[in-house]
C-alpha positions, 0 to 999 in steps of 0.5 A: 429532080421533079422527075426522078420524084414522078419516077418515085411514084411510079415505082411505087404504085408499081410495087404496090401493082405487083404485091397485091396481085401475085400468088401467095402474098401472105408468104412475103416477109417481112410485112414491115418493110424491106429487109437483107432477105427481099431486098436489092434483088435487081436495079428498080429496087436499088434506083427506088432506095437511092431515090428515097435517100433524096426524099429523106434529105429534103426534111422540115425540122420547123414550120414546114421548111428546111433548116437553111430557110429558118436557121438565120432567124436565131441570128442577129439578121432575122427573127421568128415570131413563134413561140417556138424552139427556134426562136429560143435559139436566137434569144439563146435561153435553149437547152439540151431540150430543144425541139430544133436542135433534136429534130435535126439531129433525129432527121440527121440519123436516119438519112444516115441509116438509110445511107447506110443500109444501100452502101451495105447492100450494093454489092448484092447487084454487082454483075447484074447492074452496070458497073458505071451505074452501080459505082454512081448510086454508090456516089450519090448515097456517100455524098448524100451522107456526107452532107448530112455528117457536114452540117452535124459537124457545124452545129454539134462538134464531134458526133458518132460517125457511123458509116455502116448498119450497127445492131441495137446491141452495138448503138451506144456509139461514142463521138467522133472527134471533129477531126476525125468526122471533118476528115471523114467527110472530106475524104468520102466527098472527094472520093464521092466526086470520082464517080459522079458525073459533072452533069445530068440530061433527061430525068436524072437532072437535078442528081448529086453531081461531082460539082456538088460533090466538090462545093460541099467538100469546099464548104466543109474544109472552110468551115473548119479553117481548112484553107488550102482544101476549101481552095482548091476544092472550090477551085476544081468547082470552078474549072468544071466550067459548067456553072456561071453566075445567073445574071437577074439576082432577083429571079434565082430565088424564083421558078424562073431560076430553077435551070440556072446554071448557077444552082449546083445542088437543090432540094427538090419539090412537087406538088403533083400528088403531094409528093413533097412541098413546103409552107416557105410562101406562108411564112414569108409573105405579108399579111396583104398577101394571105402570109404570117410574116412570123420569119422576118429579117431585122432592122440591123440587117437593112441598115448593113447593106451599103450604098451603091458607092459600096460605103456603110450608110454611115459614110456615104454621102448618097444615104439619106434617112428621108429616103433610106432605102434609095441607092442602096446594094440592089441585093437589099431589095432583093432579099428583103421586102421594104417599105414602099416597094411591090411585094407580092402585087401589094403596096407594101407599107408598115407605117403604122398610120397607113391605114389604107394601102394598094392591091394592085393585082392580086386576084383584081384586074384593076388598082383598089384601096384596100385595108391595109393589113400590114399596119394594123393586123396586130401580127404584121411583121414584127420589124417591118420587113419581110423576106423576098427570096424564094416568095414567087407569085406563081405561089398565089393559090398554093401558099402552104404547098410550094413546089419552088426548089430549094438551092441548096448550094450555088456558084456564088458561095463556091466564089465566096468560098475560094475568096474566103479560104485564099485570103486565109491561107495567104495567097491572095492573087488577083483570082480572089479579087477576080471571084468577089467582084463576079458576084459584086458586078452581076448585071442586076448588082452592078456594085464597084469592083474591088480594087487590088492591093488591099491588106489582109484586115481590109479584104477580110473585112470585105468579104465577110460583109460581101457573104452576108449581102450575097447569101443572106436567109440562106442559112449560112449567118450562125455558122460564119459567125462562129467561124469568125468568132463574132457570134457573141458581138454580134448575138449580144444585142436587142433586136430591133424593127423599124420606127413604126411610124418614121424612119431613123432620123440619122444613120447607126454606126456600122463598126468595120466588122459590119457590127451595126450601132444604134446608140447614137441614133437619135429616135433610138427610143422609137424603134421597135424592141423585137427581143433581147437577145444573149450568147454565151461564148463558153456554151453557144459555139455548139448546140446541146447533144439531145438530151434523150440522146445522152440519157439513152448513150451513156458513151455519149457526151454533152457539148460545155455548158448544157 
């Protein structure tokens, strides 16, 4: 897809050259943009339009970051330090004027409108463009539109289902039901998958594939309790036999993992001519590494990861309060920058008495002692931890202009969808254990396998926790907690950071659902209180429809409680 971006630049340049050199320049119609009269005349214009859909899909609702790398910071496992609409969502005091939710809604319908424009016009090129290519481009547009409707449904519930361009006079469209939108998504992705290739070569690598359509279909079905549909679509992806788990979990989220067979679909970025970049690196990095540390993981996430024996820290003999990060699931250290580790070339230490630390490789040939900004800076990580996924040292000089692709769906998620859907459908067999254990026994993870014979409640607990260990900071936590009807338990709580000058004196208690409770920690009073969260079970299982939309569209009904 980086090559798709380059193609887009080339096509735009050609169009500019042609437009400014042709006779009758002032006679072109219209000057404000493409219309039915002057667009979709040839394959090049269709290619440009479809490529533009991918570009539109990559939008950033806040802090120059995509949705899936920000939304976990409005849940129990993360926090946004900025006084922002995202922070308000996490606190639970948001309303229908929240800019974060409005940006997602507005951009979603912009993308849907672009898709509808393409789909309404492809018929003009029948007989002029090879039928196979025309079918594929149509399927790509349908995939992108369904992808967008899928997350609108997750966040807002039933939404206006717009499948063709409508004149302004007919724009006051009411909401379709959740069931209608879900049926549309499942049908669109099923039909699109028939015309999408299993894989691409050359310049087309990164476009939507059959596997991508089926994987998003499985996700949509799982999120809305269509267990049989979810399991079937996930199994179709598995049966394609083109995807596999990347052996190095940490590498998967850096430049070295961009071509991994685990990645099914990713947002594509390219620094060339600043085509499309993101600022994830700066937001996640430590203060020593010139980051802002304003998107951070919580103490409860750190404590949720098990020990290497598969037991929670309040139950495992391997856990020691003196060395709390030793003998832990390796994914903890791959997901979270932990005190005492090396992070982006620096000794990462957030103990407030560690006023000096080591710079091992950032801009220096030899190790040197420096003032430790991660301990003394007032805006160092409030929790004492930083996110590590999608932080790559290759971006050292481009922390606000990263071109690292951001994965939207990967094979590990498909395996977890399959396991959960099979369980909830009541059809557990050995393939469910195989799916979970493939993830747990990835070579760089090597966690103990889950042995067969678990009852429904035991297996449900294990699968839900596995989703947290595997997918933390990839944008799934809010939807997961809502789907499991656990959001009011996990998000009505105090959000804690580390003890600023020490560790927890003893392990917190962890419930079978995975809820971390610090009431029995003897030095709990020394933990940093970041904020108090609330979650209204009668309101917050859905986001508000943006107020401006309800005001301007009188047929649009607001979600309850807003």
